[in-house]
N, C-alpha and C positions, 0 to 999 in steps of 0.2 A: 504494500500500499504506500501510496505517495505521502510524504509528510506534510504538515501544514503550511510550511513556506516552500514547497516544491515550485521551482520556476523563478524563485528570487535570487539574485546574484548579489554576493557581497564580496566587497573588495576590503581586504583586512591589512592595514598597515601598522597594526600594533605590535608591540614587543613586551617582553616580561610576563607578568601575570594580571596586572590590573586592566590590561585590555584585551588580551587574547581570549580570555574565557567567554567574553561576550559574543564574538562571532563563532566560538566552538559550540556555544548553546543554540545559536541560529542554524548552525549545521546540523545539530542534533534534530531540528525541527524540519530538515529537508532542504534548507537553503544550499546553493552552490558557493562555498566560501573559497576565495583565493586568497591566499597569504602571500604578500609581497615581502620579500626579506633582501637586505642588503648583502653583498658577496659574502660577508662573514657570517651571515645568518643572524636570526633573532638572538639577542643577547642571553636570552634564556637557555639556548642551546649550550652555552658556556658557563652556566651558573652551577655551583655545587661540584661535588667531586663523585657522585654516583653516576656510572654509565653502563649502559645496556648496548653492547656492539657500537660503543661510540657515542650513543645518544643519551642525553641527560634525562633523568628521571623528572626533573621539573618541566622540561619541554614537552615530554611524551603526555604529562598529565593533563595540560590545558590546550592542547592543539589537535585533537582528533577531529575528523570530518572537515578537512581543509586540503586544498592543493597548494603547494609551494611553487612560487615563481621569484627567482632572483632578479632583481634589478638594481643597478647602482643610481641611486637618486641624486648623486652629486655629478653625474655625467648628463649631457644633453640628450643622449638616445635613451637612458633610463627614464629620464622625466618625461620624455614624448610617450614612451611606451605606456608609463603609469597614467598619464593624462589619458591616453586612449583607452586603457582598461576602465578608467574612472567613468568615461562617457558612456560605458556599456553597463554599469552597475546599477541596481536598485538602491543599494545600501553602501556608504563608504564609512569606514571606521578607522581612527587613528588616535594615537596617544603620544605624539610628539610633544616636546615643550612647546608652549605658545610662539607663535611666530615662524615656527620651523617650515610647516607645510607649504607656507607663502613662497619661500625660496625655491620650492620645486614646482610651483606653478599648480599645487594641490590643495589650496585653501578652499573653503566652501564657496566663495564668490567665483573662484576659477572654474571649479567643477561644474556649479550649476548653470555657467553661461553655456555649456555644451550639453547639459544634463539637467534641465531645469525642475524635474520632478524628483530628483535624487533626495534620499534621506541621509544625511551627512552627521555622523556621530563622532564628536570630539571629547575625548577622555583626557583630562589634565590632571597633574598633581595638585596643583593650587588653581584657584579661580583666575582665568586669564585678565580679569579686572583688578585683582587684588594686589596688595603690596609684595607677596612672595612669588609673583608669577614666574619668574625666572629661576627659581631655585629647584635643585633635583629633589625628586620625592620617591621615597620607598615606604613599604608598609609600616615599619617601626616608626618611622618619622611621623606617619599620620595617625597611627595608634597614640603617640605622645601629644600631639598637638589637638586631636579632637576630643580629649579626654576619656578615651577608651581605657588607656593604661591605669587611669585612676579608679576604675571600676574593677580592677582584676588584681588579686594579691591579698596578702594579709598583713597584720601590723609588723610581723617579723620580716617578711620578704619586701615590703614596700611594694609600689606599683609594678605591675608585670605586664609584658606583652602576653596576649593569649597565644595558645598553643599552635594555632594556625594562623596564617596571614589574614585576618579578618577584613582588613582595609583593602588588601588586595583581592579579596573575595566578593564583599559586598559591592565595591564599585562597578565591576563589570555586570553583576546581576542586576544592579538598578539600570545600568545603561541598557541591557537587553529589554527591560520593561519599557524603556523610553524610545527604543527603536521600534518595538512592536506597536506601541501606541501610535507612533508617527505612520507606520505602514497602514495601520488601521484607518487613520485619519486621510492618508492619499488615496486609499481605496474609495473613499466616501466622497473627497472633494477633487481628486486628482492633482493636489500640490504637495511637493516635498517640503521639507524643512531642515533646519539645523538643530540637532539635539546636542546639548552640552552638559558635562558633568566633571565635576573635580573629585579627586579622591579625598580631599578634606571635608568637603561637604557631605559625601557619601558617608564618610566616617562618622562626622558629627550625628547624622541621621541614624546611624547603627547604634547610638546610645540609646535608642528607645528601648524599653519605657522608662529607663532611669532618669531621662531628663524631666519626666512628670514629677519626680520627687523634688528635684531642684528648683523647678518653676513654682510649686506649690510652697515650698518651705525656705528656698534659698541656701539650704545647706547641702554641703558635700556628703556624699555617700561615704560611710565607714568602710575601711577595708577589713572585711570579715572572712575572706577565703572562701570556702564552699558555703558559708552560712548567709542567710538573707537578712538584711536589715529590718525587714517589716514582717517576716513569716518564721515562726518557730513551731515544730522542728523543720529544719531545712538544712541538711548537712549530709556528708559522707562518714560513715563510721565503719571501724576497723572490726573484723570478726576475729575469732580465737585463732584461727588458721592463717591470719595476716592479710586476708583479702578485704575488700572495702564495698559498701553497698550505700547507695544514695538514697535517702529517704525525705520526703516532703509530706506535711499534713497542713494544707492551706485552709482548712476549715475543720469545724468540730466532727463532722462526719468521718472523715479520714484519720483525725486525731484518735478516735474511739477504735477505728480499725486498726491502726498502728498498735495501740495499747493492748488490743485483743491478741494480735500476732505475737506480741513480745511477751504476753502473760504480765502485763503490768496494770492490770484493771484497777488496782487500788488508787492509781493516780487520777482516775475520773473524778474522784470526789476530794482531790486535793485542791484547795482554794488558790494556790499558787498557779495553777495551770488550767483553770476553768475555761478560759477561752483564748483567742490568740493574743490579745493585748496582755493578759496576765502571763502567757508563757514568754512573750517578748521580754517582760519587765523581770522575770526570773529565768532568764536565758541560761546563765552559767550553771545554775542549780539543775535545771532539767538536762543540759548538755551532758553534765558529769554522769548523772543517772542512766541515759541512754547509752552513752559510750560505755560505761561498766557493763550493762546488760549485754551489748552486742558482743564484748569479749568473752561472754560465758559460753558462747556456742559457736559453732563451725559455720562457714559459708552456706554450705548446702542446706544445712538445718533451716537457717534463716530464710533462705529462699523460698522454702517449702512452707514455712509458717506464714510468711508475709503474702505469699500468693493466696493462701487459703483463707486470709483474713481480708482479701481485697484492699490491702494497703497499697498506697502509691510508693513505689520504690524501683530501684533497679540496681543490678550489679554494676560496678565500676569496671569497664572492660578496656582492654587493650586493643590495638588494631588487629592483632592476630586472633583474639577472640571474635572481634566483629566479623572479619572476612573469612573465618572458618565457620560461622554460623551458616547453615544450609540455606536459611529463607534469604539472607543478606547476599550470599554468593549466587542465588538464583536470580534475585530481583535487582541488584545494584552493581554487578560486576559484568563488564563485557570483555571478553577474550578474543584476541584476534593476533593474526601474524604481521610482523614488521620486517621490512626487507633488511634491516641491520640489527635491529634489537632481539629478533626472533619472536616467540610467543609472548605477548605481554597482556597485562590485565589493565583495564581502565574502569573509571566509575562509570556505570550507565546513567542515564537521565532518569531523575526520580518522578518526573510528571508523567501521568498515564492519560493517554487520549483514546477514545473509543472508536474514532474513525481515522485518525491521521497519527500513528504512534510515532514518538521519538524514537531515534535508534542512532547507534554508533556504528557506522558502516566503513569509515575510511580510517585507517591507522594514521597517526600523527606522521606527516610527511618527512621525507629526507630532504635535506636542503636542495632547492631546485628541482625537485623531482618531476615537477609539471611544467617547468618553464616552456619547453618546445610544444607542448601540446596547447597550453593557454594562449601563447603569442602567435602561433601559426596563422591564426586568421587576422593578424594585424599588419597593415602595410607598413613596412619599416624603411629606414634610410637605405639608399642604394639600390632602388629598383624593386622594392617589394619584399626584401629578405626580411625574415623574422628578426626583431630587436633580441640582442642577447646582451648578458652583463656578466661576463666570465671574470672580468677583472674589476678591481676598484675597492673603495673603501666604505665602512658603514655610513648609511645616510642618517 
C-alpha cells in the first residue's frame, strides 16, 4: 500500500540530528526524500566512534528512507544542480546557520521564484531574528539555555542533560508537524509557504507542562531526581535483588491499589497520608517506608503483587530488556540489509495508519549512493551531462 505522502518529493539539506529526523519521518510516510550531502558527507557520518562497516551508528539511526546525492554547494555546478532539484521539490528542508543558504542561491526567496508553491522548512539553532543567530548550536547547549537541564537531576547531581538528546529530537518532530500542516494548507489553497523553527524555541516548548508551575507560582522546580514536586509517591524503588521499579499514585484510587499490592494497608488510616497534599507534606517519612518495604522482597515478587493489585508501576528496563521484549521487537524494530553495515536494526515508526501505513523501506544511504540516478534527468553544464560533485569541501 502507498504511504500517506506518496508522490511528495522532499529535498533534504539537513545534517546531524536536529534536521535529518524530520525528512526521515516524512520518508516513513511515503515521501521520496533526496538527501543532499557535501563531498565529505553529513557531519553525522563522522560523529562518535562506533562504526558498522564504516558507517556511523548515529547516521544510521536518523537517515532511513532517503536517497543520497553528493553536491559541492561551494561550486557553481553544485549550486546549479541543487537549485534545479529544488525546483522539482514539494518540500525543501535545511538546517544551515542563518544566511548560509542564500550564498548558494537556495534561500526561500530563491527557491519560490522557480517553485512558487514549495513548502520550505528552515530549522536553525537560534531564532534568525534573535541576538544569538550566528552561534553554533548543539543539543546540550539547547538543553541548558531552554531550562530543560534545570528540570533533570537531584540535589547531589545538580542539573543534568537528559539521557537522550531531547532538543535534537523534539525539534525535528515539531518541524514535521509544521511541514504536514503546510502541505495540508497547500492542498486546500494551492499556496506554499515557509516554515521556520529554532532548536531553542522547540526546546523551551519541550518544558511543557513544567512551565505551567512556573507561570502559576513564579517558582523554580526543585531538583528531586525521579521524584515529583507535586505528586507522592512518584519514584523508583530498589528491590532486594538490586533491580528497580517505578511507581506512581497520582490519586487515592491508585494510592490504595499500591498499598494493597505492598501489603501496607495500615497506612490508609494514617493521617499523614490521607490524600496527596498530606503525602507531599510528609514525603520523606513515606519515602523511607516505601523504600524499606521494597527492599524486603525480590523484583519478580513485586511485579506479581503490583500487577495483581492494578497499581501503576513499571520495571526500570535497560535497552537490552526493551529490545528483547517480543512485543517491542515485533512492533518497533525494522530489520534490513545495508550495503556496507550488513544486517542492521532500526526503530520502526510508532504511528499506525489503517489505510496508508508508515514503513521503513530504504536503508540509510551510502554517501552519494543515488547521485547518478537522481541527477540523470537534469540538464547539466557541457551539453546535457549530469552534474557531478566528486571533489570539493563541505558546504
